N, C-alpha and C positions, 0 to 999 in steps of 0.2 A: 276301806283299806284292803288292798290285796292280801290275802293269807300268806304269811311268812314261812316258806319252807327252808330249811338249813341244808346248806351244801354238804354233801358227804365228805368232802375235803377239809371242811371247817367244823365237823361235828365234835372233834376232840375238844375244841374250845369250850364247849358248854358241858362236857361230860365230867369235868373234874368235880371231886367231892368237896363240899365246903368245910372249913375248919369249925365254924360255929354250929353247935347242935340246933337242930330245928330249921336251919336253912336249907333250901333246896338248891340254890345256885351259888357257886363259889365266887369270891371276889374277882378272880380271873375271868370266870365266865360272864359275870356282869360287865366287866371291862370290854371284853370282846363284843358284847350285845350293844353296849352304848356306841362302839365304833360302827356296828351295823346300821343302828338307828340313825346316827349322824349322816352316814353315807346315803341313807334313804330320803332323809329331809332335804339335804343339799344337793342330791342328784349326781353323786360321783361314785366310783368304784375303785378304791385303792388296791392295786395288784402289785405286790412285791415281785421284783424281778432281779435276779443275780446271775453270776456265771454258772452256778451249779443248776439252776432252774433252765437256763438257756441251753445247756448241754442236753438236759433231759428232753426238751422239746425237739432239739435239732437231730438227735440220734435215736429218737424213739422207734423208728422203723428198723434201724440197725439192730436195736436191742431186741425186737420182736423176731427178726430173722435169726438171731443168735439163739433165742428161746427154742424157736421151731427146729433148729439144727441139733440142739441138745435133747430135746424131747421127742424128735421125729414126728412133729405136728405141722399143721398148716394154718395156725391162727393168723387172723387179720385184725387189724385195729377196728374196735367198735366206734361207730359214730352216733349211736343212739343214746339220748337222755331220758331217763325215766324219773317220774315223780309219784310220790304217794301223799297222804295227808300231812306228812311230817317232814320229809326230807326229799332232796333232788340230787341226781348224780349221773355222771357219765364214766363209765369204767373203761378200762383199756381193751380188755379181752373177755369175751363171753364164751365159755366152754359148755360142754353138755351138762355138767352138774357142778360147775366151778367158775367163778369169776377170778381173773388174774389181773393184778395191777403191775405195771412195769416201772421199776425204779432203776434208772441208769446211774450207776455210781459215778462219782466225779474222777476218781483215780484209784490206783492200786491201793494207795494208802487209806482210802475211805471205804473201799470194797469189803462187805462183811463175808469172810470166808466161811463162817459157821452160821447155821440158822439162828441160834441163840443170840448172835451179834446183830441180827437184823430184825429182832423183835422190837417194834416201836409202837407205843400206844396210839399215836396219831393215825399210823396207817391201819392199825387193827380196827379202830372205830370206823374208818372210812371203809374198810372192807365189810364190816358189819352192816353198814348202810347198803352197800351193794347187794349183799345177800338178801336183805329185806326187799330191795327193789326189783331184783330179778328172780326172786324166790328160788335160790339154788343153796344147797346145803353146805358148800364149802367155798373158801377164798384163799388165795395164795398171793403172796408178794414175790415178785420175781426180780431179784437184784441182778442186773446184768452189767457187765463190764466190757466196753467197746471204746474204741479209740476216741479221744476228746479232739474237737476241731481246733486246728492249730491256733486260730485267732483268740481262743479262749484261754489258752494255757498261761499266757504271760511269762512270768519269771520262774514258774515252777520247773522242776526237773522234768524233761520230756520223757524220760524212761518211765515215769509214773503214768503216763497218758497214752503211750503207744504200746498197746496190749494185744494187738491181734495175732502176734506170734505165739501167744499162750493158748493152749488147747482150749476149745470150747467148754468142755465139762468143768474145767477150773474157773470159768467166767461167769457161771450162773449159780446163784444161791436161792433156794426156795424156802419161804416161810410159810406154813399152813395154819389155818384156822377153820373151826367148824362152826355152824350156825348154833345159836343159843338163844332160845326163846326169852328167858329171863333177862338177858342183856338187851334184846330188842324192846321188851317192856320198859326197860330202863330209859332207852333212847326216846320212846314216846313220851314218858314222863318228864324227862328233861327238857324236850322240845316244847311240850306244852307249856312248861314253867317259863322257858326261855322266851317263848312268843309272847306270853302275858307280859313279862318285864320289857320286852322290845316295844310293845304298843304303849306301855306306861312311859317309856322314855321319850318316844315320839310326841305324846301328848304334852310332856313336861316341857320339851323343846319348843313346841308351837305355843304353849301358853306363856312361857317365859318371853318370847319375842313378841307376842301379842301385848303383853304388858309394856315393854318398850315402846312399841308403835303408839299404844294410846298415850303413853307419857310424853312421846315426841309430839303428838298431835295437840295435847293439852297445853304445850309450851309455845305453839305456833301463835 
């Protein structure tokens, strides 16, 4: 079996702490791993899509342009995927000493105007994975507020989505993180445990269905 590397974007699923003393993986982590194992056995990849994610994909270049305008930089979209023994990931922007991940806010109502409002544990773990993969000391989430494509807005108030009249500096919020070796060691520990559980689930699925196949053959 090919070695399982966990995506940076889904790393948070396995990093939660278990409630039972002595356990390594939480119930939520095991649920996520079972889903991954099922996808592997049955050969599919369930990707969730919604209007928020669609906007993020469609306006990504607009958000990068906005960030460049605010920071007076020339960042371009990264196209490289990196792997190590534990994780895999493709970040948005690679700077000299910093990885930047773009998050295009859905609307004025959801845009975090303060860094503290943009602190999200899922994005933090994603960033820590990127710092490992690119061997850089810092990671930033760049929340960017740009116009929403008209066909995605639906019945919502248009004024919450037409935002280009707002000065650029008010439409970018940065959340910063520094590299932490202890947390990277925790990632390795959790991934090793998750990989072991993942392989166990795959074996159990295979054995269970082998049993049913043998039973069926016996009744022929």
